[in-house]
N, C-alpha and C positions, 0 to 999 in steps of 0.2 A: 504494500500500500504506500504510494508516494504522496508527498504533501500536495501536489497539484491535483491529485485525484480525490482529495477529501473535501466534500462540500462544506464542512464546518470552517475550513480555512480559505475557501476559494473566493470569498467576497472580495478579497484584495488581490486575487490572482496570484497564488503562491509561486507559480512558475515565473510569472512576470516580475515578481518581487525579487526572485533569485537573479534574474537577468539585470535588474536595476542595480543590485549591489555587487555585481561581478566587475572586477578590474577597475578601470577608470570610472565606471558607472556610479560607484559609491560616492566619489567626490562630486560628480555632477548632481546626484540626487540631493546631497547635503547642501549644495550650492543653490538649488532652486527651491528647497523646502526649509524655510527659516525655522519653522516650528520643530521639525525633526532635528535640525541641527542644534537647536537650543537644548533639546532633551539629551542628545548625545553629549553635548558639552557638560550638562549637569551630571551625567553618569561618570564621565571620565575625570571630572575635576573634584568630585566628592571625596573628601579626605586627603586631597593633595593641594599643596600650595600653588603648584603650577604644572598642569598636565594638559597642554593644548592638544586638540584633536589630531593635528598633523603629526605629532610625536607619539601618538598612542598606537598600540598594537591594532592593526587593521582588522584582525579577527574579532577583537572586542567591539570595535566600531561597527563592523558589519552585523555582528550579533545584536547589538543594541538597535540598529536601524530596523532590522527584521522584527525584533521583539516589539518595539514601539508601534510600528506600522500595523502589525497583527493585533495588538491590544486595542488600537484605535478602531479597527475595522470589524472586530468580532466581539463587541460589547453586548450584542443581542443575537438571538438565533431562533431556529425553528423548533427547538426542543422545549415543549411546554413545561416539563418537569425540571429543567436544568436551571439552577440559581445563578444566572449570569452575573448579576451585580455582586453577590457575595463571593463568587469564584474569583473575580478580578480583585475585589477588595482584599480578600485573604491572600491571594497570590502576591499582591503588592506589599502587604504587611510582612509576609514571609521574606520577600526580597530585601526590604530595607533592614529587617531584623538580621538576616544573614550577612548583609554587608557590614552592619555595625558590629556584630559579634566577631566576624572574621578580622575586622580592623582592630578591635580591642585585643584579640589574641595574637596580633602581630602578623597576620597573613597578608602577603603582598597581593594575592589574587582576590581581594575583597570586592572588586567590581564584577569579576566573573561570578562571585558568590551571589551577587544581586541578580544577574541574568539567569543563573541556574535555578535559583529559588522562584523567580518570576515565571519560569517556563517549564519547570520539570513536571508539571501536571497538565501541560497543554494538550496531551493526548485525550483527556476527558472531554475537553471542549471539542476536539476533532471528532470523537466518537458520537458526541451528542448532536453534532451537525450532520455527520454522515448517516446516522440512524436515529433520527429524532423520535419516532414512535417507540422503537424498541428501547431506547435509552430512557425515555420517560417512564416506561413500564418498570425498568430496573430501579430507578430512583424511587418511584412510588412504592415498590414492594419491599424496600429495605431502608428504613430510617437510619441514617448514617451519622456516626460520630466524626468520621473523616472519610475522604475519598478512598483511603486504603481499604475500607470495608466493601467497596464496590468491585475490587479487582477480581475476586473469584467469579462473581457474576458476569463481569465483562469477558473473562476468558471463556466461560461456558457458552456465552451467547455469540461472541464475535471471534473467538479463537485468539484473541490478543487483549491485554489489559492496557489501561491508559498510560502506565509508566513505560511499558514496552514500546508503545506507540510514540510516547514522548522521546524516548531514546532514538528511535528511527528518525523522527522529525529533526531533532537537534543535530544528528549526523548529516541529514540531507541539507539542512540550512547552514552547515559548517560553523556551528557555534564554537566558541573558544574551547580548547581541549579540556580545560579544568571542568567546565560545565558538563561536557559529554562523559567524562570519567566518573563524576559523581552519580549521574543518572544511571550509567552502566552498572555501578556498584549496587545501587538500589534495585535495579532490575534483576540482578543476579542473586540478590539476597545476601550479599557479602559486605554490606555497608558498615564497616567499623573504622573507617579512616576519620581523621580529624575533620575533613571537609564535610563528610556525611553527618557527623555528629553536630556540626554547626547548622546544617540544613534542618535536621530534626528538631533541635532546640529552637531554631528560628520559627519553625511552624508552630511550636507550642506557645511561644511568646506572641506570635501573630494571632493565634486563637484567642488569647486573653484579651486582646484589643477589642474584639467584637462581642464578648460575652456580657451577660447581665451582671450586676454588682455581686450578688451572692455567689455566683459561679466563678467569678474572677478570683476571689479570695482563695477558694479551694484549689484552683489550678495553679495559683502562684505558690502556694505551700508545696505542691508537688514538684516545683522546680528548684526547691532548696538544695536537694542532693545533687541535682544537675549543675547548679551554680558552683557547688563545692568541687565537683569533678573537673570543672573547667578552670578551677583555681582563681575564681573571681570573688572579691570581697563583697559583702552584702550591700553596702552603700554604692559600690561601683556598679553592681548588677542592677539595682533599682534605678540609678541615674542612666544606665544604658537603656533600660526600658523606656524611660521618659524621652530620651533622644530618638529612639525608634518611633515612638508615637508622633513626635514632631515631624520627623522625616516622612512618615506615612501620610500625614496631612499635606505636607508640601508636595510630595509626588502625586498624591490624589488630585490636588488642584491642577498640577501640570498636565496630568494625563486625562483628567475628566473622569476619574474613577471614584466612586463614593467611599467615604470614610465615615467615622462617627466620633463624637466627643467621648472622652473616656477619662476616668479618674487617673491621676498620676500614679506611676508605678511606685514612687516613694511613699505616697499615702497608702497605697495598696499593701506595700511591704510592712508599713507600720501597723496597719489594721490586722493583717493576716497573722502577724507574729504575736498578737495579744490575745490571751484568753480572757474575754470580757467578763466571764463568771468570777474571775479573781479581782476584778477592778472594783474597788470601793475606797473611800478615803481612809477608813481604819486600816485596811490592808496595805495601802500605799504608805501610810505612816510607819508601818512596821517593817516592811521589807521590799525588796525588788519583786516584780511580778514574773514568775518563772525565772528565766535567765536574762530578763530584760531590765535595763535601767530606763525608766520612763522619763520623758520630758513633760513636766507639769507646769501649767500656767495658772498662777494664783491671782485672782482679780478681786480687789476690795479697796474701797476708799479709806478703810480703817487700817492705819499702818500697824497697829498692835496685832490685829488678826492676821495680817500678812506675815508679820515677823514670826508669830507662833507657828503658822502652817509651814512657812519656809523652813524653819529649823527642824520641824518634825519630818518633813519630806526629805530633806537632805540627809538626816540620820538614817532614813530608809534606803539611801543610796541613789536617790533620783536627782536629775537635773531640774532646777526650778527657775522659771521666769516669773516676773511679776508685772502687774498693771494696776492702775488706780481707778479705772472706769471702763465701761464697755467699749467705747470707741477706740481707746488705746489698745484694749485687748484684741479687738477684731483685727487691727493692723498687725499685732504681734503673731496672731494665729496664721495669718496669710504669709508672713515672712518666715516663721520658724517651725510651722507644722507640729505643734505639741501633740502628745498622745492623749493628754487629759487636761481639761479646764475645770478649775474649782473657782466658782464665782459667787459673790454675794448677790442676793436678789435685789436689794435696795441700794442703788448707787446713782450718783449724778450723771447727767448727759445721756447715758444708755444703761439701763439696769440689766440685771443678770438674765431675766427672761427675754428681753429684747435682744441681748447678745446671742443667746442660744438660737433664737429664730433667725437672726442674721447669719450665723455660722452655717446653719443647715441649708442656706440658699447657695453656698459655695461648695465646690468639689472638695476643697481643702478642709472644710469644716464638717462635712457630713459624717466622717468616721471618728471624729473626736469624741472621747467619752466625757460627758458633761455632768459635773456635780454642782448642784445649786445649794448654796447655804442660805437658810431662811429661819426667821423666828416665827413664821406663820405655819402652824400645824393643822389648820382647818382642812378638811378633806377637799373642799372645792378648790383651794389654792394649790394643793398637791396635785390634783387632777389637771389643773391649768398648766402646771409646770411640765408634767409628763406629755400632755398634748402638744406642748411647744417643742418637744424633742429632748427634754432633760432626761438623763439616764438614771440619776440618783438624787434624792433630796436629803439633806442633813440639817439638823437644828444647830443654830449658832448659840453661843460662841463655841469654837473648837476647844476641846479639852487641852489643858496644859500637860506637859510630860514628854 
């Protein structure tokens, strides 16, 4: 099965595209297509201070030209059951994740990692276009966690699975050797190289970008051991996740591929590593939570109360920030991402309840554990606090000791 014979990729004329990027045709193509040229420039200069297209491996440039052209022309198709938007969104997230991971690990071929991750499942798109009815039936009959779950069904129905077809397509399109080698490993089931590990981790990080909040935390926890195997520090890995999301948004805008807003990986890491059942002010006074030193923001206009709480929390081994009112506290949360906020209800400018409501409107504040200090024990006041998003209410003043 040749690329030009596959209806799923023929909207751009795969054979014509191969002719366009052969020899001097590639230079001419980039010269007359400013948009494509800009995308190639973005690919080859990412992570490099100076990497002009003319000095870049032409195999990489040709692969990029083919990939971006096919991505532009195959955003929709005839297969009713195929999730075109999520396919491209996830492929793009995998691509930027692979590039960032490869670069962080010191791999020189990080641009090739981008192309390989973007296109290593292109065979699924090709099969869905070549056999739209049959592929719709396969997708409908098997709710999938990932496209890997479809491979046995694809082999049974078509005699080839999408990874095997991707391998053939990447060879036909003469993608960079590193891209073809990785997909060949995956196809043969012998994928234990560093490049394959990067691709697999990239896919898992990409999946987190599109999940709902509760699911994201669980998936992030599953990556802890992977992060250790890669030799990356926790803060480095979380910062890498945030860089991946930013690049995903940027590339999505450049290619017209849908992305979505998502909580920062730093906030996700902070939340996922906390057992919220252990969070209470008495527990925080006494000790660290699990193996965590918490970052706690104490908010009160009463300096005496702040001093008492600060001393107790520091004895428990925690980092303590302070603020004298809700407005100051809101800025502190957005700048320093504390794990816990302990705030008085009654304060000038913005009280504790208003602060909690304001925090819950921001991504950075939705996962903060919020403790409200109050002298009001009436049930209606306590209910009002919990409805505003407060996690725990405690009676003032805090005990000495």
